[in-house]
Biotite code that builds the C-alpha atoms (Angstrom):
import biotite.structure as struc

atoms = struc.array([
    struc.Atom([-22.530, 22.036, 20.225], chain_id="A", res_id=1, res_name="UNK", atom_name="CA", element="C"),
    struc.Atom([-21.081, 25.635, 19.237], chain_id="A", res_id=2, res_name="UNK", atom_name="CA", element="C"),
    struc.Atom([-17.281, 26.462, 18.943], chain_id="A", res_id=3, res_name="UNK", atom_name="CA", element="C"),
    struc.Atom([-17.053, 27.943, 22.236], chain_id="A", res_id=4, res_name="UNK", atom_name="CA", element="C"),
    struc.Atom([-18.413, 25.619, 24.106], chain_id="A", res_id=5, res_name="UNK", atom_name="CA", element="C"),
    struc.Atom([-15.953, 22.883, 22.182], chain_id="A", res_id=6, res_name="UNK", atom_name="CA", element="C"),
    struc.Atom([-13.407, 25.092, 23.517], chain_id="A", res_id=7, res_name="UNK", atom_name="CA", element="C"),
    struc.Atom([-14.300, 25.025, 26.792], chain_id="A", res_id=8, res_name="UNK", atom_name="CA", element="C"),
    struc.Atom([-14.936, 20.971, 26.883], chain_id="A", res_id=9, res_name="UNK", atom_name="CA", element="C"),
    struc.Atom([-11.439, 20.356, 25.131], chain_id="A", res_id=10, res_name="UNK", atom_name="CA", element="C"),
    struc.Atom([-9.798, 22.302, 28.135], chain_id="A", res_id=11, res_name="UNK", atom_name="CA", element="C"),
    struc.Atom([-11.665, 20.388, 30.798], chain_id="A", res_id=12, res_name="UNK", atom_name="CA", element="C"),
    struc.Atom([-10.681, 16.638, 28.747], chain_id="A", res_id=13, res_name="UNK", atom_name="CA", element="C"),
    struc.Atom([-6.735, 17.922, 28.717], chain_id="A", res_id=14, res_name="UNK", atom_name="CA", element="C"),
    struc.Atom([-5.572, 15.204, 30.820], chain_id="A", res_id=15, res_name="UNK", atom_name="CA", element="C"),
    struc.Atom([-7.952, 12.635, 29.211], chain_id="A", res_id=16, res_name="UNK", atom_name="CA", element="C"),
    struc.Atom([-6.618, 13.684, 25.757], chain_id="A", res_id=17, res_name="UNK", atom_name="CA", element="C"),
    struc.Atom([-2.632, 13.836, 26.502], chain_id="A", res_id=18, res_name="UNK", atom_name="CA", element="C"),
    struc.Atom([-2.909, 10.319, 27.786], chain_id="A", res_id=19, res_name="UNK", atom_name="CA", element="C"),
    struc.Atom([-4.923, 8.779, 24.750], chain_id="A", res_id=20, res_name="UNK", atom_name="CA", element="C"),
    struc.Atom([-2.457, 10.754, 22.339], chain_id="A", res_id=21, res_name="UNK", atom_name="CA", element="C"),
    struc.Atom([0.526, 8.937, 23.885], chain_id="A", res_id=22, res_name="UNK", atom_name="CA", element="C"),
    struc.Atom([-0.920, 5.959, 23.901], chain_id="A", res_id=23, res_name="UNK", atom_name="CA", element="C"),
    struc.Atom([-2.137, 6.262, 20.096], chain_id="A", res_id=24, res_name="UNK", atom_name="CA", element="C"),
    struc.Atom([1.699, 7.393, 18.950], chain_id="A", res_id=25, res_name="UNK", atom_name="CA", element="C"),
    struc.Atom([3.230, 4.630, 20.957], chain_id="A", res_id=26, res_name="UNK", atom_name="CA", element="C"),
    struc.Atom([0.677, 1.775, 19.146], chain_id="A", res_id=27, res_name="UNK", atom_name="CA", element="C"),
    struc.Atom([0.232, 3.667, 15.804], chain_id="A", res_id=28, res_name="UNK", atom_name="CA", element="C"),
    struc.Atom([1.484, 2.238, 12.694], chain_id="A", res_id=29, res_name="UNK", atom_name="CA", element="C"),
    struc.Atom([4.179, 4.273, 10.742], chain_id="A", res_id=30, res_name="UNK", atom_name="CA", element="C"),
    struc.Atom([3.845, 4.138, 7.308], chain_id="A", res_id=31, res_name="UNK", atom_name="CA", element="C"),
    struc.Atom([6.482, 5.673, 5.057], chain_id="A", res_id=32, res_name="UNK", atom_name="CA", element="C"),
    struc.Atom([6.617, 8.070, 2.416], chain_id="A", res_id=33, res_name="UNK", atom_name="CA", element="C"),
    struc.Atom([6.411, 6.590, -0.965], chain_id="A", res_id=34, res_name="UNK", atom_name="CA", element="C"),
    struc.Atom([9.177, 6.374, -3.725], chain_id="A", res_id=35, res_name="UNK", atom_name="CA", element="C"),
    struc.Atom([8.972, 7.941, -6.622], chain_id="A", res_id=36, res_name="UNK", atom_name="CA", element="C"),
    struc.Atom([9.737, 11.218, -8.291], chain_id="A", res_id=37, res_name="UNK", atom_name="CA", element="C"),
    struc.Atom([9.017, 14.781, -6.318], chain_id="A", res_id=38, res_name="UNK", atom_name="CA", element="C"),
    struc.Atom([9.252, 16.973, -9.838], chain_id="A", res_id=39, res_name="UNK", atom_name="CA", element="C"),
    struc.Atom([8.678, 16.606, -13.473], chain_id="A", res_id=40, res_name="UNK", atom_name="CA", element="C"),
    struc.Atom([6.987, 17.266, -16.346], chain_id="A", res_id=41, res_name="UNK", atom_name="CA", element="C"),
    struc.Atom([3.564, 15.641, -17.739], chain_id="A", res_id=42, res_name="UNK", atom_name="CA", element="C"),
    struc.Atom([1.048, 16.786, -20.294], chain_id="A", res_id=43, res_name="UNK", atom_name="CA", element="C"),
    struc.Atom([1.074, 19.090, -23.469], chain_id="A", res_id=44, res_name="UNK", atom_name="CA", element="C"),
    struc.Atom([-0.476, 22.308, -24.010], chain_id="A", res_id=45, res_name="UNK", atom_name="CA", element="C"),
    struc.Atom([0.280, 25.814, -22.501], chain_id="A", res_id=46, res_name="UNK", atom_name="CA", element="C"),
    struc.Atom([2.829, 25.501, -19.944], chain_id="A", res_id=47, res_name="UNK", atom_name="CA", element="C"),
    struc.Atom([1.786, 25.537, -16.187], chain_id="A", res_id=48, res_name="UNK", atom_name="CA", element="C"),
    struc.Atom([4.480, 25.430, -13.295], chain_id="A", res_id=49, res_name="UNK", atom_name="CA", element="C"),
    struc.Atom([2.997, 23.930, -10.253], chain_id="A", res_id=50, res_name="UNK", atom_name="CA", element="C"),
    struc.Atom([4.311, 24.077, -6.392], chain_id="A", res_id=51, res_name="UNK", atom_name="CA", element="C"),
    struc.Atom([3.127, 21.478, -4.087], chain_id="A", res_id=52, res_name="UNK", atom_name="CA", element="C"),
    struc.Atom([3.376, 21.732, -0.150], chain_id="A", res_id=53, res_name="UNK", atom_name="CA", element="C"),
    struc.Atom([2.327, 20.108, 2.684], chain_id="A", res_id=54, res_name="UNK", atom_name="CA", element="C"),
    struc.Atom([2.748, 17.273, 5.161], chain_id="A", res_id=55, res_name="UNK", atom_name="CA", element="C"),
    struc.Atom([2.393, 13.525, 4.919], chain_id="A", res_id=56, res_name="UNK", atom_name="CA", element="C"),
    struc.Atom([-0.695, 13.253, 3.091], chain_id="A", res_id=57, res_name="UNK", atom_name="CA", element="C"),
    struc.Atom([0.808, 15.771, 0.189], chain_id="A", res_id=58, res_name="UNK", atom_name="CA", element="C"),
    struc.Atom([3.840, 13.706, 0.619], chain_id="A", res_id=59, res_name="UNK", atom_name="CA", element="C"),
    struc.Atom([1.639, 10.377, -0.374], chain_id="A", res_id=60, res_name="UNK", atom_name="CA", element="C"),
    struc.Atom([1.996, 8.479, 2.986], chain_id="A", res_id=61, res_name="UNK", atom_name="CA", element="C"),
    struc.Atom([-0.640, 5.313, 2.630], chain_id="A", res_id=62, res_name="UNK", atom_name="CA", element="C"),
    struc.Atom([0.221, 4.316, -0.692], chain_id="A", res_id=63, res_name="UNK", atom_name="CA", element="C"),
    struc.Atom([2.816, 2.580, -2.500], chain_id="A", res_id=64, res_name="UNK", atom_name="CA", element="C"),
    struc.Atom([4.392, 5.038, -4.721], chain_id="A", res_id=65, res_name="UNK", atom_name="CA", element="C"),
    struc.Atom([4.209, 8.657, -5.485], chain_id="A", res_id=66, res_name="UNK", atom_name="CA", element="C"),
    struc.Atom([2.353, 8.126, -8.910], chain_id="A", res_id=67, res_name="UNK", atom_name="CA", element="C"),
    struc.Atom([-0.932, 6.982, -6.412], chain_id="A", res_id=68, res_name="UNK", atom_name="CA", element="C"),
    struc.Atom([-0.559, 9.630, -4.282], chain_id="A", res_id=69, res_name="UNK", atom_name="CA", element="C"),
    struc.Atom([-1.811, 13.279, -4.029], chain_id="A", res_id=70, res_name="UNK", atom_name="CA", element="C"),
    struc.Atom([0.729, 14.876, -6.125], chain_id="A", res_id=71, res_name="UNK", atom_name="CA", element="C"),
    struc.Atom([1.190, 12.208, -8.882], chain_id="A", res_id=72, res_name="UNK", atom_name="CA", element="C"),
    struc.Atom([-2.708, 12.122, -9.292], chain_id="A", res_id=73, res_name="UNK", atom_name="CA", element="C"),
    struc.Atom([-2.943, 15.931, -9.570], chain_id="A", res_id=74, res_name="UNK", atom_name="CA", element="C"),
    struc.Atom([-0.171, 16.421, -11.827], chain_id="A", res_id=75, res_name="UNK", atom_name="CA", element="C"),
    struc.Atom([-2.157, 13.532, -14.115], chain_id="A", res_id=76, res_name="UNK", atom_name="CA", element="C"),
    struc.Atom([-5.293, 15.778, -14.374], chain_id="A", res_id=77, res_name="UNK", atom_name="CA", element="C"),
    struc.Atom([-3.771, 18.978, -14.796], chain_id="A", res_id=78, res_name="UNK", atom_name="CA", element="C"),
    struc.Atom([-1.685, 17.631, -17.914], chain_id="A", res_id=79, res_name="UNK", atom_name="CA", element="C"),
    struc.Atom([-4.591, 16.972, -19.512], chain_id="A", res_id=80, res_name="UNK", atom_name="CA", element="C"),
    struc.Atom([-5.028, 20.613, -20.144], chain_id="A", res_id=81, res_name="UNK", atom_name="CA", element="C"),
    struc.Atom([-1.802, 22.077, -19.531], chain_id="A", res_id=82, res_name="UNK", atom_name="CA", element="C"),
    struc.Atom([2.072, 21.189, -20.234], chain_id="A", res_id=83, res_name="UNK", atom_name="CA", element="C"),
    struc.Atom([2.768, 21.018, -16.112], chain_id="A", res_id=84, res_name="UNK", atom_name="CA", element="C"),
    struc.Atom([6.121, 21.313, -14.841], chain_id="A", res_id=85, res_name="UNK", atom_name="CA", element="C"),
    struc.Atom([5.530, 20.533, -10.810], chain_id="A", res_id=86, res_name="UNK", atom_name="CA", element="C"),
    struc.Atom([7.621, 19.854, -7.830], chain_id="A", res_id=87, res_name="UNK", atom_name="CA", element="C"),
    struc.Atom([6.458, 18.409, -4.432], chain_id="A", res_id=88, res_name="UNK", atom_name="CA", element="C"),
    struc.Atom([7.741, 19.963, -0.786], chain_id="A", res_id=89, res_name="UNK", atom_name="CA", element="C"),
    struc.Atom([5.805, 17.863, 1.653], chain_id="A", res_id=90, res_name="UNK", atom_name="CA", element="C"),
    struc.Atom([7.295, 16.023, 4.508], chain_id="A", res_id=91, res_name="UNK", atom_name="CA", element="C"),
    struc.Atom([5.535, 13.719, 7.318], chain_id="A", res_id=92, res_name="UNK", atom_name="CA", element="C"),
    struc.Atom([5.334, 15.603, 10.498], chain_id="A", res_id=93, res_name="UNK", atom_name="CA", element="C"),
    struc.Atom([5.079, 19.008, 8.979], chain_id="A", res_id=94, res_name="UNK", atom_name="CA", element="C"),
    struc.Atom([3.202, 21.727, 10.327], chain_id="A", res_id=95, res_name="UNK", atom_name="CA", element="C"),
    struc.Atom([2.766, 25.455, 8.878], chain_id="A", res_id=96, res_name="UNK", atom_name="CA", element="C"),
    struc.Atom([5.302, 26.959, 10.759], chain_id="A", res_id=97, res_name="UNK", atom_name="CA", element="C"),
    struc.Atom([8.258, 24.264, 9.774], chain_id="A", res_id=98, res_name="UNK", atom_name="CA", element="C"),
    struc.Atom([7.030, 24.271, 6.492], chain_id="A", res_id=99, res_name="UNK", atom_name="CA", element="C"),
    struc.Atom([7.464, 28.240, 6.395], chain_id="A", res_id=100, res_name="UNK", atom_name="CA", element="C"),
    struc.Atom([10.810, 27.475, 8.001], chain_id="A", res_id=101, res_name="UNK", atom_name="CA", element="C"),
    struc.Atom([11.858, 24.771, 5.075], chain_id="A", res_id=102, res_name="UNK", atom_name="CA", element="C"),
    struc.Atom([10.720, 27.251, 2.306], chain_id="A", res_id=103, res_name="UNK", atom_name="CA", element="C"),
    struc.Atom([13.107, 30.018, 3.655], chain_id="A", res_id=104, res_name="UNK", atom_name="CA", element="C"),
    struc.Atom([16.192, 27.247, 3.199], chain_id="A", res_id=105, res_name="UNK", atom_name="CA", element="C"),
    struc.Atom([14.920, 26.747, -0.423], chain_id="A", res_id=106, res_name="UNK", atom_name="CA", element="C"),
    struc.Atom([16.392, 28.324, -3.296], chain_id="A", res_id=107, res_name="UNK", atom_name="CA", element="C"),
    struc.Atom([14.175, 30.967, -5.377], chain_id="A", res_id=108, res_name="UNK", atom_name="CA", element="C"),
    struc.Atom([11.825, 29.448, -7.508], chain_id="A", res_id=109, res_name="UNK", atom_name="CA", element="C"),
    struc.Atom([9.115, 30.652, -10.424], chain_id="A", res_id=110, res_name="UNK", atom_name="CA", element="C"),
    struc.Atom([6.104, 28.767, -10.435], chain_id="A", res_id=111, res_name="UNK", atom_name="CA", element="C"),
    struc.Atom([2.660, 29.928, -11.299], chain_id="A", res_id=112, res_name="UNK", atom_name="CA", element="C"),
    struc.Atom([0.086, 28.231, -8.988], chain_id="A", res_id=113, res_name="UNK", atom_name="CA", element="C"),
    struc.Atom([0.749, 26.719, -5.409], chain_id="A", res_id=114, res_name="UNK", atom_name="CA", element="C"),
    struc.Atom([-1.301, 23.935, -3.948], chain_id="A", res_id=115, res_name="UNK", atom_name="CA", element="C"),
    struc.Atom([-0.819, 23.746, 0.198], chain_id="A", res_id=116, res_name="UNK", atom_name="CA", element="C"),
    struc.Atom([-2.034, 21.173, 2.329], chain_id="A", res_id=117, res_name="UNK", atom_name="CA", element="C"),
    struc.Atom([-1.640, 21.605, 6.016], chain_id="A", res_id=118, res_name="UNK", atom_name="CA", element="C"),
    struc.Atom([-2.932, 22.184, 9.197], chain_id="A", res_id=119, res_name="UNK", atom_name="CA", element="C"),
    struc.Atom([-3.509, 18.650, 10.981], chain_id="A", res_id=120, res_name="UNK", atom_name="CA", element="C"),
    struc.Atom([-0.004, 18.759, 12.501], chain_id="A", res_id=121, res_name="UNK", atom_name="CA", element="C"),
    struc.Atom([-0.648, 22.162, 13.482], chain_id="A", res_id=122, res_name="UNK", atom_name="CA", element="C"),
    struc.Atom([-3.901, 20.725, 15.359], chain_id="A", res_id=123, res_name="UNK", atom_name="CA", element="C"),
    struc.Atom([-2.611, 17.571, 16.856], chain_id="A", res_id=124, res_name="UNK", atom_name="CA", element="C"),
    struc.Atom([0.658, 19.856, 18.003], chain_id="A", res_id=125, res_name="UNK", atom_name="CA", element="C"),
    struc.Atom([-2.069, 22.267, 20.232], chain_id="A", res_id=126, res_name="UNK", atom_name="CA", element="C"),
    struc.Atom([-1.160, 25.143, 18.155], chain_id="A", res_id=127, res_name="UNK", atom_name="CA", element="C"),
    struc.Atom([-3.259, 28.023, 18.708], chain_id="A", res_id=128, res_name="UNK", atom_name="CA", element="C"),
    struc.Atom([-5.485, 29.237, 16.047], chain_id="A", res_id=129, res_name="UNK", atom_name="CA", element="C"),
    struc.Atom([-4.345, 32.546, 15.651], chain_id="A", res_id=130, res_name="UNK", atom_name="CA", element="C"),
    struc.Atom([-0.749, 31.781, 15.371], chain_id="A", res_id=131, res_name="UNK", atom_name="CA", element="C"),
    struc.Atom([-1.809, 29.203, 12.551], chain_id="A", res_id=132, res_name="UNK", atom_name="CA", element="C"),
    struc.Atom([-3.842, 31.622, 10.723], chain_id="A", res_id=133, res_name="UNK", atom_name="CA", element="C"),
    struc.Atom([-0.630, 34.088, 10.933], chain_id="A", res_id=134, res_name="UNK", atom_name="CA", element="C"),
    struc.Atom([1.729, 31.499, 9.533], chain_id="A", res_id=135, res_name="UNK", atom_name="CA", element="C"),
    struc.Atom([-0.709, 30.208, 6.543], chain_id="A", res_id=136, res_name="UNK", atom_name="CA", element="C"),
    struc.Atom([-1.059, 33.955, 6.009], chain_id="A", res_id=137, res_name="UNK", atom_name="CA", element="C"),
    struc.Atom([3.319, 34.347, 5.877], chain_id="A", res_id=138, res_name="UNK", atom_name="CA", element="C"),
    struc.Atom([3.067, 31.060, 4.073], chain_id="A", res_id=139, res_name="UNK", atom_name="CA", element="C"),
    struc.Atom([1.413, 32.376, 1.071], chain_id="A", res_id=140, res_name="UNK", atom_name="CA", element="C"),
    struc.Atom([2.859, 35.704, 0.978], chain_id="A", res_id=141, res_name="UNK", atom_name="CA", element="C"),
    struc.Atom([6.329, 33.990, 0.865], chain_id="A", res_id=142, res_name="UNK", atom_name="CA", element="C"),
    struc.Atom([5.030, 31.612, -2.006], chain_id="A", res_id=143, res_name="UNK", atom_name="CA", element="C"),
    struc.Atom([4.467, 34.833, -3.770], chain_id="A", res_id=144, res_name="UNK", atom_name="CA", element="C"),
    struc.Atom([7.235, 36.798, -2.894], chain_id="A", res_id=145, res_name="UNK", atom_name="CA", element="C"),
    struc.Atom([9.849, 33.951, -2.867], chain_id="A", res_id=146, res_name="UNK", atom_name="CA", element="C"),
    struc.Atom([8.380, 31.667, -5.793], chain_id="A", res_id=147, res_name="UNK", atom_name="CA", element="C"),
    struc.Atom([6.864, 33.931, -8.106], chain_id="A", res_id=148, res_name="UNK", atom_name="CA", element="C"),
    struc.Atom([3.246, 31.762, -7.172], chain_id="A", res_id=149, res_name="UNK", atom_name="CA", element="C"),
    struc.Atom([0.378, 34.076, -8.242], chain_id="A", res_id=150, res_name="UNK", atom_name="CA", element="C"),
    struc.Atom([-2.124, 31.942, -7.000], chain_id="A", res_id=151, res_name="UNK", atom_name="CA", element="C"),
    struc.Atom([-2.560, 29.507, -4.470], chain_id="A", res_id=152, res_name="UNK", atom_name="CA", element="C"),
    struc.Atom([-4.890, 26.833, -3.802], chain_id="A", res_id=153, res_name="UNK", atom_name="CA", element="C"),
    struc.Atom([-5.451, 25.261, 0.215], chain_id="A", res_id=154, res_name="UNK", atom_name="CA", element="C"),
    struc.Atom([-6.780, 22.018, 0.501], chain_id="A", res_id=155, res_name="UNK", atom_name="CA", element="C"),
    struc.Atom([-9.428, 21.522, 3.038], chain_id="A", res_id=156, res_name="UNK", atom_name="CA", element="C"),
    struc.Atom([-8.218, 19.470, 6.665], chain_id="A", res_id=157, res_name="UNK", atom_name="CA", element="C"),
    struc.Atom([-9.445, 15.987, 6.260], chain_id="A", res_id=158, res_name="UNK", atom_name="CA", element="C"),
    struc.Atom([-12.603, 15.112, 8.483], chain_id="A", res_id=159, res_name="UNK", atom_name="CA", element="C"),
    struc.Atom([-10.660, 13.814, 11.397], chain_id="A", res_id=160, res_name="UNK", atom_name="CA", element="C"),
    struc.Atom([-13.228, 13.328, 13.560], chain_id="A", res_id=161, res_name="UNK", atom_name="CA", element="C"),
    struc.Atom([-14.547, 10.653, 11.730], chain_id="A", res_id=162, res_name="UNK", atom_name="CA", element="C"),
    struc.Atom([-11.198, 8.187, 11.628], chain_id="A", res_id=163, res_name="UNK", atom_name="CA", element="C"),
    struc.Atom([-11.822, 5.425, 13.899], chain_id="A", res_id=164, res_name="UNK", atom_name="CA", element="C"),
    struc.Atom([-8.312, 4.833, 14.469], chain_id="A", res_id=165, res_name="UNK", atom_name="CA", element="C"),
    struc.Atom([-8.654, 7.684, 17.359], chain_id="A", res_id=166, res_name="UNK", atom_name="CA", element="C"),
    struc.Atom([-10.613, 6.787, 20.485], chain_id="A", res_id=167, res_name="UNK", atom_name="CA", element="C"),
    struc.Atom([-13.309, 8.753, 22.007], chain_id="A", res_id=168, res_name="UNK", atom_name="CA", element="C"),
    struc.Atom([-13.043, 11.716, 23.126], chain_id="A", res_id=169, res_name="UNK", atom_name="CA", element="C"),
    struc.Atom([-9.638, 12.339, 21.467], chain_id="A", res_id=170, res_name="UNK", atom_name="CA", element="C"),
    struc.Atom([-11.662, 11.647, 18.053], chain_id="A", res_id=171, res_name="UNK", atom_name="CA", element="C"),
    struc.Atom([-14.530, 14.520, 19.304], chain_id="A", res_id=172, res_name="UNK", atom_name="CA", element="C"),
    struc.Atom([-11.494, 16.751, 20.294], chain_id="A", res_id=173, res_name="UNK", atom_name="CA", element="C"),
    struc.Atom([-9.405, 16.413, 17.682], chain_id="A", res_id=174, res_name="UNK", atom_name="CA", element="C"),
    struc.Atom([-12.168, 16.664, 14.940], chain_id="A", res_id=175, res_name="UNK", atom_name="CA", element="C"),
    struc.Atom([-13.734, 19.809, 16.261], chain_id="A", res_id=176, res_name="UNK", atom_name="CA", element="C"),
    struc.Atom([-10.656, 21.548, 16.538], chain_id="A", res_id=177, res_name="UNK", atom_name="CA", element="C"),
    struc.Atom([-9.750, 20.452, 12.910], chain_id="A", res_id=178, res_name="UNK", atom_name="CA", element="C"),
    struc.Atom([-13.345, 21.909, 11.990], chain_id="A", res_id=179, res_name="UNK", atom_name="CA", element="C"),
    struc.Atom([-12.780, 24.831, 13.395], chain_id="A", res_id=180, res_name="UNK", atom_name="CA", element="C"),
    struc.Atom([-9.557, 25.432, 11.775], chain_id="A", res_id=181, res_name="UNK", atom_name="CA", element="C"),
    struc.Atom([-11.395, 25.019, 8.863], chain_id="A", res_id=182, res_name="UNK", atom_name="CA", element="C"),
    struc.Atom([-14.229, 27.209, 9.076], chain_id="A", res_id=183, res_name="UNK", atom_name="CA", element="C"),
    struc.Atom([-11.856, 30.210, 10.066], chain_id="A", res_id=184, res_name="UNK", atom_name="CA", element="C"),
    struc.Atom([-9.533, 29.156, 7.226], chain_id="A", res_id=185, res_name="UNK", atom_name="CA", element="C"),
    struc.Atom([-12.298, 29.457, 4.460], chain_id="A", res_id=186, res_name="UNK", atom_name="CA", element="C"),
    struc.Atom([-13.429, 32.840, 6.066], chain_id="A", res_id=187, res_name="UNK", atom_name="CA", element="C"),
    struc.Atom([-9.635, 34.089, 5.750], chain_id="A", res_id=188, res_name="UNK", atom_name="CA", element="C"),
    struc.Atom([-9.783, 33.097, 1.872], chain_id="A", res_id=189, res_name="UNK", atom_name="CA", element="C"),
    struc.Atom([-12.810, 35.252, 1.631], chain_id="A", res_id=190, res_name="UNK", atom_name="CA", element="C"),
    struc.Atom([-10.915, 38.287, 1.622], chain_id="A", res_id=191, res_name="UNK", atom_name="CA", element="C"),
    struc.Atom([-7.732, 37.190, 0.154], chain_id="A", res_id=192, res_name="UNK", atom_name="CA", element="C"),
    struc.Atom([-6.561, 38.041, -3.038], chain_id="A", res_id=193, res_name="UNK", atom_name="CA", element="C"),
    struc.Atom([-3.727, 35.547, -3.804], chain_id="A", res_id=194, res_name="UNK", atom_name="CA", element="C"),
    struc.Atom([-5.356, 31.987, -2.678], chain_id="A", res_id=195, res_name="UNK", atom_name="CA", element="C"),
    struc.Atom([-8.423, 29.746, -2.316], chain_id="A", res_id=196, res_name="UNK", atom_name="CA", element="C"),
    struc.Atom([-9.892, 27.728, 0.056], chain_id="A", res_id=197, res_name="UNK", atom_name="CA", element="C"),
    struc.Atom([-10.629, 24.155, -1.893], chain_id="A", res_id=198, res_name="UNK", atom_name="CA", element="C"),
    struc.Atom([-13.636, 22.286, -0.061], chain_id="A", res_id=199, res_name="UNK", atom_name="CA", element="C"),
    struc.Atom([-13.132, 18.619, -0.309], chain_id="A", res_id=200, res_name="UNK", atom_name="CA", element="C"),
    struc.Atom([-16.732, 16.908, -0.094], chain_id="A", res_id=201, res_name="UNK", atom_name="CA", element="C"),
    struc.Atom([-16.182, 13.360, -0.170], chain_id="A", res_id=202, res_name="UNK", atom_name="CA", element="C"),
    struc.Atom([-18.760, 11.425, 1.728], chain_id="A", res_id=203, res_name="UNK", atom_name="CA", element="C"),
    struc.Atom([-15.975, 9.401, 4.068], chain_id="A", res_id=204, res_name="UNK", atom_name="CA", element="C"),
    struc.Atom([-16.101, 5.920, 4.684], chain_id="A", res_id=205, res_name="UNK", atom_name="CA", element="C"),
    struc.Atom([-13.510, 3.854, 6.766], chain_id="A", res_id=206, res_name="UNK", atom_name="CA", element="C"),
    struc.Atom([-12.254, 2.142, 3.555], chain_id="A", res_id=207, res_name="UNK", atom_name="CA", element="C"),
    struc.Atom([-11.132, 5.316, 2.235], chain_id="A", res_id=208, res_name="UNK", atom_name="CA", element="C"),
    struc.Atom([-8.085, 4.997, 4.778], chain_id="A", res_id=209, res_name="UNK", atom_name="CA", element="C"),
    struc.Atom([-5.008, 3.331, 4.531], chain_id="A", res_id=210, res_name="UNK", atom_name="CA", element="C"),
    struc.Atom([-3.635, 0.455, 6.947], chain_id="A", res_id=211, res_name="UNK", atom_name="CA", element="C"),
    struc.Atom([-2.980, 3.008, 9.739], chain_id="A", res_id=212, res_name="UNK", atom_name="CA", element="C"),
    struc.Atom([-6.565, 4.116, 9.801], chain_id="A", res_id=213, res_name="UNK", atom_name="CA", element="C"),
    struc.Atom([-5.304, 8.029, 9.496], chain_id="A", res_id=214, res_name="UNK", atom_name="CA", element="C"),
    struc.Atom([-4.016, 8.258, 5.890], chain_id="A", res_id=215, res_name="UNK", atom_name="CA", element="C"),
    struc.Atom([-5.866, 8.453, 2.552], chain_id="A", res_id=216, res_name="UNK", atom_name="CA", element="C"),
    struc.Atom([-5.696, 5.388, 0.502], chain_id="A", res_id=217, res_name="UNK", atom_name="CA", element="C"),
    struc.Atom([-5.102, 5.663, -3.264], chain_id="A", res_id=218, res_name="UNK", atom_name="CA", element="C"),
    struc.Atom([-8.781, 5.969, -3.985], chain_id="A", res_id=219, res_name="UNK", atom_name="CA", element="C"),
    struc.Atom([-9.072, 8.902, -1.564], chain_id="A", res_id=220, res_name="UNK", atom_name="CA", element="C"),
    struc.Atom([-6.153, 10.323, -2.977], chain_id="A", res_id=221, res_name="UNK", atom_name="CA", element="C"),
    struc.Atom([-7.772, 9.977, -6.342], chain_id="A", res_id=222, res_name="UNK", atom_name="CA", element="C"),
    struc.Atom([-10.993, 11.635, -5.258], chain_id="A", res_id=223, res_name="UNK", atom_name="CA", element="C"),
    struc.Atom([-8.891, 14.254, -3.436], chain_id="A", res_id=224, res_name="UNK", atom_name="CA", element="C"),
    struc.Atom([-6.812, 15.035, -6.408], chain_id="A", res_id=225, res_name="UNK", atom_name="CA", element="C"),
    struc.Atom([-9.873, 15.157, -8.886], chain_id="A", res_id=226, res_name="UNK", atom_name="CA", element="C"),
    struc.Atom([-11.592, 18.087, -6.779], chain_id="A", res_id=227, res_name="UNK", atom_name="CA", element="C"),
    struc.Atom([-8.566, 19.970, -6.469], chain_id="A", res_id=228, res_name="UNK", atom_name="CA", element="C"),
    struc.Atom([-7.767, 19.447, -10.256], chain_id="A", res_id=229, res_name="UNK", atom_name="CA", element="C"),
    struc.Atom([-11.429, 20.320, -11.583], chain_id="A", res_id=230, res_name="UNK", atom_name="CA", element="C"),
    struc.Atom([-10.783, 23.671, -9.204], chain_id="A", res_id=231, res_name="UNK", atom_name="CA", element="C"),
    struc.Atom([-8.072, 24.640, -10.437], chain_id="A", res_id=232, res_name="UNK", atom_name="CA", element="C"),
    struc.Atom([-8.911, 24.268, -14.148], chain_id="A", res_id=233, res_name="UNK", atom_name="CA", element="C"),
    struc.Atom([-12.232, 26.221, -14.046], chain_id="A", res_id=234, res_name="UNK", atom_name="CA", element="C"),
    struc.Atom([-10.471, 28.932, -11.864], chain_id="A", res_id=235, res_name="UNK", atom_name="CA", element="C"),
    struc.Atom([-7.672, 29.406, -14.441], chain_id="A", res_id=236, res_name="UNK", atom_name="CA", element="C"),
    struc.Atom([-9.742, 28.900, -17.101], chain_id="A", res_id=237, res_name="UNK", atom_name="CA", element="C"),
    struc.Atom([-11.791, 32.200, -15.270], chain_id="A", res_id=238, res_name="UNK", atom_name="CA", element="C"),
    struc.Atom([-8.738, 34.161, -14.953], chain_id="A", res_id=239, res_name="UNK", atom_name="CA", element="C"),
    struc.Atom([-7.511, 33.439, -18.498], chain_id="A", res_id=240, res_name="UNK", atom_name="CA", element="C"),
    struc.Atom([-11.028, 34.765, -20.082], chain_id="A", res_id=241, res_name="UNK", atom_name="CA", element="C"),
])
């Protein structure tokens, strides 16, 4: 099914999708954001200041500590080559627009790179694609202007269409919209000069998810952070040559 046909099909299924979404929200297991530091320093070597921005997955929901989550594992990888000064600004339920609004309230900072993970909540909140892309562009412009970020690394959205928690046809509808968002974001990155779109080519298995059937397990956080760190380290090596 092509993207245009998928958009039409989602529109026709709207009443069913709304009902399934409401039912799922009532039954879904709510997991807290894990305990642990959201800023710090790790590693030795040249300095690298890292700002991590995102939603519940960036916040580490699904594991017991930030050390097991995305930020904790990412900065450990980067700390093998750099003295990493890092900060995590992530919140469960965050959309790109709410994150942008929150960053406007933060004090200015000084970072070399940013890592972002946003989009799933935009899809589940039915944010129009054009608005989301506009919010993404505004977000990365603000990261440069207010926080000194020279380059941002945008994580690909997860394969929501494979999550067993979601019933059909909701799983298909959300999954196809996520794929649509991913495709357009990757194309936006091709013409942007200040951010990279980072695919996450992990062969998904249901056991990679936490108890809620939606957020990553520690193993998936490890794989995801490893892919992101490898991309960042290769990119930095190229820019410093």
